Each structure stands twice: as C-alpha cells, then as structure tokens.
N, C-alpha and C positions, 0 to 999 in steps of 0.2 A: 437666776434663781428667784429672787423676789417677783419677777415678771411671770414665771410659769404659776407659782403660788396663787396670784391675785387671776389669772385667766381662770385657774382651775375653781376659785371661789365664787368667780361671777358664773360660769357653767352650772355649778350645783345647785345657785340661788336663781335661775332662770326657770320660772315656770313652765316655758315651753319646752326648756331641755326635760324636765321630769316627766310630762305628758309625754314626749316622743320616746323617751326609752322606756317608760312603761307600756305605750303601745306595742314596740318592738317584741318585749317580753311576753305579751298576751298573745302575738300573733305567731310567735314560735313555741310555743308552748302548745297553741290550738292545733299547729299542723302537727305536731309532735304525735297528740293524742287522736288525731285522725287515723294517724298510719295503722293505728292499732285497733281500729274498728273496721271489720269488713263485710258490707251487706247486713248488719244488724246481727252478725255473729261473733263467735271467738274463733281467732285461728290457731290450729294445733302447734302446742310450743310458744304459744305468747301469753304469758300469765296478766299481762299489764292490767287487764280490766276484768279479770276472772274475781276479782273482790267486792266489785260494784254490788251493791245490794238488790235484789229484784224490785224491791219498793223504792226504786231511785226516782228523782222526778221524770215524769212519761214525757221524754224525748220523742217525737216520731222520727222513726227509723229513717236511713238514708233511700234514695229510690234505689227499686232492688235492679243489679245489673241484668241482662237480656239472657232468658234461660237457654242454655247450651246443651247438646247432646252430652249425656254422660258417659263414661268408659265402660269397661267390663263390670256390668252390674250382676252381682250374684244372684242365681234365681231362686223366686219366693216359692217354698217350700213347706209343708205341714210343720216344719218344726221352727217358722216364722210365728211371731204373734200379730194376728191378722185382726182387725177391728173392721168390723163390716162385713158384707157379702164377700166369701172366698171366690164367688165367678165373677167379680166386678169387671166391667170394661175398661177401668182404668185402675191402677194402684200407685199409691204416693208409699215410698219407701222412705222413712224418716232415720237418718242417723244421729243420733240424740245424747246426751251427756244429763242425766239427771241433777247435777248442781249449775251448769250452765246458766247465768242469767237469761240470756236471749232465748236460751229453750225453753224456760220457766215462761217468758213473753209468748212465745211460739204455740205452746201446747193448746191454748184456747182458740187460735185459729186454725189449726188442725182440725179440733173438733167442729167449728162452724162451718168449714169446708166439706168435709165428710158428711155432716150433716145435712147440708144444701142438696149434695147429689144423691143421697141414699144408697140405693143397691146397684148405682153405677160407677162407684168409686169406694175402694177400700183403702187401709190405712195399715202399714206394716211399721212396727216399731224395731229399730236396731241401735245396738249400743256403740257407741263413740265417746267413751269416757278420756277426758283430757286429763294428761298428766299432773297438771298444775292444780285439778280440783281434788281436794284428797276424800270426799265423799262419794264422787261420781262413781269410781269401782267398787266399792262395797255395797252400793246401792244397786247397780247392774247386778251383781251377784245375788244378791237378795231377791231380786226381781225374779231371776231364773228360777231361785229356790220355791218361790211361790208360786210360779207356773207349774214346777214340778208336782207340787203338793195339792195345789187348788185349781189346776187348770187356767185356759186361756182369760176366762173372765177375772178370777184372781188377780192375773198378771194385771190387767185395765184397771183393774180397781186399785192397786197398789201403785200403778203409774199416776194415775191422776191425785191419788191421796200424795205422793209426794211433790209433784208439781204444783197442785192446787191449794197444799196446805203447809208446805215447806217440811213435812215430817219426815224425819231420818231416823225415827226409832221403830226399825224394822221388825224387831220381836212384838212391840204392841200393835204394829199394822197386821204382822201374820195372826197375831191372839185376834185381834178384829175380824179377819177375816176366816175366823174357825179354823186354822190350820193347826196342825201337832206341833207342839212348843219344841220338843225336843228333836223330832227330824227336821223341822226348819234350822234350829241353833248347829246341828250336826252337818247339815246342809252348806250354811254360810261359813262355818269356822274351818272347815276343811276347803273353801274357796274351789267348790266341786265344778263351776261353771267359769272359771276363770279361761280355758282354752277357747270356749263357744264366745265370750266376750272378745278375746283378742282375736279370733277370727273373723268377727264381725267387723272389729275395727279395720283389719286387713283387707276384708273385702269392701268397705266403703273407701278405702283410700285407691284401690283400684278403679272405684268406679268414678273417681274423682274429687272426692270429699275432702276436702281438709282443714276444715273447721266444724263448729257445730251452733246451729242446726242445718243438715245438709240434707237435702230432699231430693228424690228423685222421683220424678212423675213417670209411668209407664203404660204405655196403651198396649194391652194384653192382646188386641186383635193382632197389630202391625208389629211390635215388638220395640216400636219408636221410644226415645227415652227423652227426657229433659231435664237437665241439673239445675235446681233453683237453692241457691246459698243465703243464707241468714234467716233472721225472723222477719218476714216479709208480710206485708199485707194479703190479705185471702184474696184481691184482685189476683194478684200474682200469679195464684194457683190457678184460679177460675177462667183466666184468658188461656191457658195451656190446656186443663181440662176440655173448654168448649171446643179448641179444634181438634182434640182427638176423639171428642162423642160424635162429631158431624158426620 
C-alpha cells in the first residue's frame, strides 16, 4: 500500500500528467459541444445551445452542408407572409423561430440576399417555434395577430423588430404599429392562430426541416427545390439561386 500511495503522489505532481489530463478534458468537452450544433442552427428537441445569447462572440459558422432536394414542401399561397415580388422566379421559404439565436443571426443574411436579387427572389416566413424556447410560440402567435390587424407590411415590421431589437413586448410593438390594442390582446390571449403555427411546423417537418433556421429555395418555373439548413453565409444561397435563374 505505501508503494501505491507514493506512485499516486508522483503522478499528481508531474506537470506533464496534469497537462495531459487537461487536454483530454478539453477535447471531450469540445466534441460534445460540436454534436449540439448543426450547420449553424438549432436542432428541434435539442436545448443545449438554446440559451446562448445572440451577442455571444462572433464565431464564424461551420461550412454549410451541400444543399439537397427538399421533401414535400407545402405550396406558397396568399395566406403566407411574402416579402418582395409575389411573382418572383425564385422563392425562399424560411422556417424560423423568433427566439433562436441562429435565426437572429440569419435574419440580416436573408435581407441581404433578397435585396440583392430584387424582383427575382421573394421571401416567405413560416413558423417553426422550438419547444425549449419559451418566447418562440407566443411571438409566432403575436405575429399572426399583427398580420390580421395590420396586414403583410405590419407582419414584416413586427418580425424585423423582434429579430433586430430583441423586443418581445408584443403589445408595445402592436401599439407602435397603430393596431387596435383590445383586438390585439384578445387575439393573442385566445391563441387564435395556434393551429396555423402548428400546421406550419408540421409542413416544415414534411419538407425535411429538423431545426432552425431551415430554408427551402424553390424554382417557381420548374418546381425544383433545395433545402439549406442553418445560419449559413449569403453565398450558400447565391450559388443555388444563380443556378435556378440561368
């Protein structure tokens, strides 16, 4: 027994032993964290990175996985929230979550892409609120109440305000948009649009979306689709769009 004790003491006092143990712990922790992030997005049902603040150090996102054909994408209709030319050659359908930090990062990218292509590309926002984000579903419901009372432009102003300012005071936003306060409160408290939000989530899942943000680029002439997962650089969209516009 004295030999075992001496051997343990020698190991613990060896600086190379301490460094080795530290490196092993660091590698294990990094590997576990890497499994929780998918293409710069949040996987449905995975809350591990949900509480990362949106203003965390600006670490470049990992390389985007190749765009793949989407599954069964619900048709874009007049019931959708469309930003841009409704008759555009290409549509980007974004399934998103108002509280997702990667969606917050992704929002200016979507604005950049659609502004670049002008009337050739439009943007459709659909709801995919993840269960571990407590503000996501209420924000989605509030956005639909805003759309009912103020129209499509009001919906997009609400969306920009939430993503760009981190403002979750829905009543205050509705007031700033000039909406009827009592009608808005009644709509939101009654969860009037929960079925619509749930239907959009189901549609996104059928299309192959399993986390946020999940974007589907649609060639409106051929019906060809490409699924792009995560908060990826604008270039990931541009390469797909350029090919569709040829």
